[in-house]
C-alpha positions, 0 to 999 in steps of 0.5 A, spaced: 280 576 941 287 579 944 284 578 951 282 571 950 289 568 947 293 567 953 286 563 956 286 559 949 293 557 949 293 555 957 287 550 955 292 548 949 297 546 953 293 543 958 290 538 954 297 537 950 300 535 957 294 530 959 296 526 953 303 525 954 305 531 948 308 537 951 314 536 949 313 537 942 311 546 943 317 550 943 313 557 944 320 560 944 320 557 936 316 559 930 315 551 929 309 547 931 311 540 931 304 536 931 304 530 927 301 523 929 299 526 936 292 523 935 290 531 936 282 529 936 276 535 935 278 538 942 285 539 940 284 541 933 278 546 936 283 549 941 288 549 937 285 553 932 283 558 937 291 559 938 292 561 931 286 566 930 290 571 933 297 567 934 303 571 931 309 566 933 308 561 929 309 560 921 310 553 921 304 548 922 304 540 922 298 537 923 300 530 919 296 523 920 291 526 926 284 524 922 282 531 923 277 529 918 272 535 916 269 537 922 277 538 924 278 541 917 273 547 918 277 549 925 283 550 921 280 554 916 277 559 921 283 559 923 288 560 916 281 567 915 284 571 921 291 568 922 297 573 919 304 569 921 303 562 918 307 560 912 307 553 912 302 547 913 302 541 913 295 537 912 298 530 910 293 523 911 287 526 915 282 524 912 279 532 910 275 529 904 272 533 899 268 536 905 273 540 909 276 541 902 271 546 901 272 550 908 280 551 907 279 553 900 275 558 902 279 561 907 285 560 902 280 566 899 282 571 904 288 568 907 294 572 904 300 569 908 300 562 908 305 560 902 306 552 902 300 547 903 300 539 903 294 536 902 297 531 900 293 523 903 286 527 904 281 523 900 281 529 895 277 527 889 275 532 883 269 535 887 275 537 892 279 539 886 274 544 884 274 548 891 282 548 891 281 552 883 277 556 886 281 558 891 287 559 886 283 564 882 284 569 887 289 567 892 296 570 890 300 568 896 301 560 895 308 558 891 307 551 893 301 546 894 301 538 895 295 534 892 298 528 892 295 522 893 288 523 893 282 521 886 283 527 883 282 525 874 283 528 869 276 533 870 279 534 877 286 537 873 281 541 868 279 545 874 286 545 877 289 547 870 284 552 868 286 556 876 292 557 874 292 561 867 289 566 872 294 564 878 301 567 876 304 566 883 304 558 885 311 555 883 310 548 884 304 543 883 304 536 886 299 531 883 303 525 884 299 518 885 292 520 883 288 517 876 290 523 872 292 518 866 293 519 859 287 525 859 290 528 864 296 529 862 294 532 855 290 537 859 296 539 864 300 539 858 296 544 855 296 550 860 304 549 860 304 551 853 301 558 856 304 558 863 309 562 866 310 561 873 309 554 874 317 551 876 315 544 879 311 540 877 310 532 879 305 527 876 310 521 879 305 515 878 299 516 874 299 511 869 300 517 863 302 512 858 306 514 852 300 518 849 300 522 856 308 523 854 308 526 848 303 531 850 307 533 856 313 532 851 310 537 846 309 542 851 316 542 854 318 544 847 314 551 849 313 552 855 319 556 858 319 556 866 318 549 868 326 547 871 324 541 874 319 535 872 316 528 875 315 523 871 317 516 873 312 510 875 308 513 868 309 506 863 312 511 857 316 506 855 321 508 848 316 512 845 314 516 851 321 517 852 323 518 845 319 524 844 321 527 851 328 526 849 327 530 842 324 535 846 329 537 850 334 538 845 328 544 844 327 546 851 333 550 855 330 550 862 328 544 864 334 542 869 332 536 873 328 530 870 326 524 874 324 517 869 324 513 873 321 505 873 318 507 865 320 502 861 324 505 856 328 500 855 336 501 851 332 504 846 329 510 850 336 511 853 339 511 847 334 517 845 338 520 852 344 518 849 343 523 844 339 529 847 344 529 852 349 532 848 346 537 845 341 540 851 345 545 855 340 546 861 339 539 864 343 538 870 341 533 873 337 525 869 334 520 874 332 514 869 334 508 874 330 501 874 328 502 867 332 496 863 337 500 859 343 494 859 347 494 855 346 497 849 342 503 853 348 504 857 353 506 851 349 512 848 349 514 854 357 513 857 359 517 850 354 523 852 357 523 859 364 524 855 361 530 852 356 533 856 358 539 860 352 541 864 350 533 867 351 534 875 347 528 878 345 521 874 341 515 876 343 509 873 341 503 878 338 497 876 339 497 870 342 491 868 349 494 866 354 489 869 361 490 869 361 491 862 356 498 862 361 500 868 367 500 864 363 504 859 361 509 865 368 509 868 372 511 861 366 516 861 369 519 868 376 519 866 374 525 861 367 527 865 369 533 869 361 535 871 358 529 875 358 529 882 353 525 884 353 517 880 349 512 882 350 505 879 347 501 885 344 494 883 346 493 876 351 487 877 357 489 878 363 486 880 370 485 880 371 488 873 366 493 873 370 496 879 377 496 878 375 500 872 371 504 876 377 504 881 382 507 876 376 512 873 376 515 880 383 515 881 384 521 876 377 524 876 377 530 881 369 532 880 365 527 883 362 527 891 357 522 891 359 516 889 353 509 890 355 502 889 350 499 893 347 492 892 353 490 887 358 484 888 363 487 892 366 483 896 374 484 900 377 484 893 374 489 891 374 493 896 381 492 895 380 495 889 376 501 891 382 503 897 387 503 892 383 510 889 381 512 895 389 514 897 389 518 892 381 520 890 379 527 895 373 529 892 368 523 894 365 525 900 359 520 900 360 513 898 354 507 898 356 501 899 349 498 902 348 491 901 355 488 898 360 482 900 364 487 904 367 483 910 372 483 915 379 483 910 375 488 907 372 493 913 380 493 914 382 495 908 376 501 909 379 504 915 386 504 913 383 509 908 379 514 912 385 514 917 388 518 911 383 519 906 379 525 911 374 526 904 370 521 906 365 524 911 358 519 909 359 511 909 354 506 908 356 500 909 350 496 913 348 489 910 354 487 909 358 482 913 363 487 918 364 485 925 363 489 931 370 492 932 371 494 925 364 497 925 365 501 931 372 503 928 370 505 922 364 509 925 369 513 930 374 514 923 368 517 921 367 521 925 373 525 926 373 526 918 366 530 920 368 534 925 375 535 921 370 538 915 366 542 919 373 546 922 374 546 915 367 550 913 368 553 919 375 556 919 
């Protein structure tokens, strides 16, 4: 094969050139970016022949090429002999269970691949079983993405049973499948005895309150999980309560996503109580949960005490000016929060005034999102006064408000004095072209200055 490799490479490069993609391969770098290139059977066949004995490429992206079962077989043949590829992305290729069987067989002997993306490939429980068989013998794979497929609880059972043997996989993404509560229960049982999985993503699986309770039971004893994604699962206030209670005992989870789960004020109150006790959680995302003023009260009180949380997303929760005032009061004493998202919360003049006063004294916040609120030129005047003093915020999101020419001029004046802000989103406002260009120039100046300081 060594003798024929240059021949296969020339054929492959000719194929790319004929199809207008010659610029997507740089033989001097280890990355091969071929997503959405309409590769077809011939292209994938030529590529697999190149990969069989290629020693330069470590990263291959074949997303959205519709390679199908036949293409998956060619890729699998390459994986059996390739010893350098570590990242393989096969997103949206209609591979199906048949193609996954071939890929899985190659994983049983391949010992270099560490990250594999098989998302959106029409994989069902049959394909899940093939992957499970591969996981039982493979000890190199660290991250596996099976999101946007058709895996049900029986397929999940096969995968988690394999994790009893496999102790190398650290991230498993099963988001957007058909697990439901039964699948969550199966996974939760595995989590009680697993010591390697650090990231588990189960977004949009309709696990409900019942599934959330099972996951919560596992969190009370699991000692390895650091990131858990449970957004869009309809867990409700009951499910949120169970998870919040579990986090009073758990001391390893650092990142939790519960966006769009209908947890309401009651669920938010439970998390407020937990944040007063928990000392491990650093990132909490609970946007689009209708927590309102009653829910934000407990969360804001907790932020006055908690000193481990660095990121919190409270967007789209109907907190209004009164809720913003409570958040502002917390910011005056909190010194750990670096990212705060309170977008789309009907925050107007009163709320912006309170937030602005808090920003004057807070020196930990670096990323603030106030997009899609009720912020016009009068509110920008308040924020501008605050940012004449504040030097910690570097990223500011004011997307889709009602900022006009006067507000833009105030922002420009701030940027001429405050060189800390290097990222600013003002899209979908009513800012004129001249002001927009001036603001963009000021931001570029700030960014170049920040790079210069960092390089010194």
